[in-house]
C-alpha positions as CSV (number, residue, x, y, z in Angstrom):
1,M,-212.3,-34.7,-38.0
2,S,-213.5,-36.9,-40.8
3,G,-216.3,-37.2,-43.3
4,W,-219.4,-39.2,-42.3
5,Y,-222.0,-41.4,-44.1
6,L,-225.6,-41.4,-43.0
7,R,-228.3,-43.7,-44.5
8,L,-231.9,-42.9,-43.5
9,D,-235.4,-44.1,-44.3
10,V,-237.5,-41.0,-44.9
11,L,-241.2,-40.7,-45.5
12,D,-241.9,-39.3,-49.0
13,K,-243.3,-35.9,-47.8
14,P,-242.6,-32.4,-49.1
15,G,-239.9,-30.6,-47.1
16,A,-238.5,-33.7,-45.4
17,L,-235.1,-33.5,-47.2
18,A,-234.9,-29.7,-46.5
19,R,-235.3,-30.3,-42.8
20,I,-232.6,-32.9,-42.8
21,A,-230.2,-30.5,-44.6
22,D,-231.2,-27.8,-42.1
23,A,-230.3,-30.0,-39.1
24,L,-226.9,-30.7,-40.6
25,G,-226.3,-27.0,-41.4
26,R,-227.3,-25.9,-37.8
27,E,-224.4,-28.1,-36.6
28,K,-222.0,-26.8,-39.3
29,V,-221.9,-30.2,-41.0
30,S,-221.6,-29.7,-44.8
31,I,-223.1,-32.1,-47.3
32,A,-220.6,-33.5,-49.8
33,A,-223.1,-35.7,-51.6
34,I,-226.7,-36.8,-51.3
35,H,-228.8,-39.4,-53.0
36,Q,-232.5,-40.2,-52.6
37,D,-233.9,-43.3,-54.4
38,K,-237.0,-42.8,-56.4
39,A,-240.2,-43.4,-54.5
40,S,-241.9,-46.5,-56.0
41,G,-245.1,-46.6,-53.9
42,A,-243.1,-47.4,-50.8
43,R,-244.0,-45.6,-47.5
44,A,-240.4,-44.5,-47.0
45,V,-237.5,-43.9,-49.4
46,P,-233.8,-44.4,-48.6
47,V,-231.7,-41.3,-48.4
48,M,-227.9,-41.5,-48.4
49,I,-225.7,-38.6,-47.3
50,A,-222.0,-38.2,-47.3
51,T,-220.5,-35.2,-45.5
52,H,-217.4,-33.2,-45.6
53,A,-215.0,-33.4,-42.6
54,A,-216.8,-32.6,-39.3
55,S,-216.3,-33.4,-35.7
56,R,-217.9,-36.5,-34.2
57,H,-219.8,-34.2,-31.8
58,A,-221.2,-32.0,-34.5
59,F,-222.3,-35.0,-36.6
60,N,-223.9,-36.8,-33.7
61,M,-225.8,-33.7,-32.7
62,A,-227.1,-33.3,-36.2
63,R,-227.9,-37.0,-36.4
64,K,-229.9,-36.9,-33.2
65,A,-231.9,-33.8,-34.5
66,I,-232.6,-35.6,-37.8
67,L,-233.8,-38.7,-36.0
68,R,-236.3,-36.6,-34.0
69,Q,-238.0,-35.4,-37.1
70,P,-241.4,-37.1,-37.7
71,A,-240.7,-37.9,-41.4
72,V,-237.5,-39.8,-40.5
73,L,-237.8,-43.4,-39.4
74,S,-235.6,-44.6,-36.6
75,K,-233.8,-47.3,-38.6
76,H,-230.6,-45.7,-39.9
77,C,-226.9,-46.4,-40.5
78,A,-224.1,-43.9,-39.6
79,M,-220.4,-44.4,-40.0
80,R,-217.2,-42.4,-40.2
81,M,-215.5,-42.4,-43.6
82,M,-211.8,-43.0,-43.7
83,A,-209.8,-40.9,-46.2
C-alpha cells in the first residue's frame, strides 16, 4: 500500500470534482490533498490529487471510473508516491 498521485485534465463544469471524489471514495481511496488550477478561459483545467495509502487495485479501479466520466479528458498521469 502506498499513496498515489493523479493529474487530470477536467472540463470546467459544476459537479465534475465531486464525481471524481465520489469515484475515489467508492473504492475506499482517501484524498490527502487536491489542487485545481484556476480556469482561465481554457476548455479544461488541470486537477492534481494526492491520496493516502491505498492498494494498487483500489486506486486503479477508481482511476478507471474517473476516466469514464464525460468531464474528464483521457490524458492523465498516475504514479505511486514513495514514502
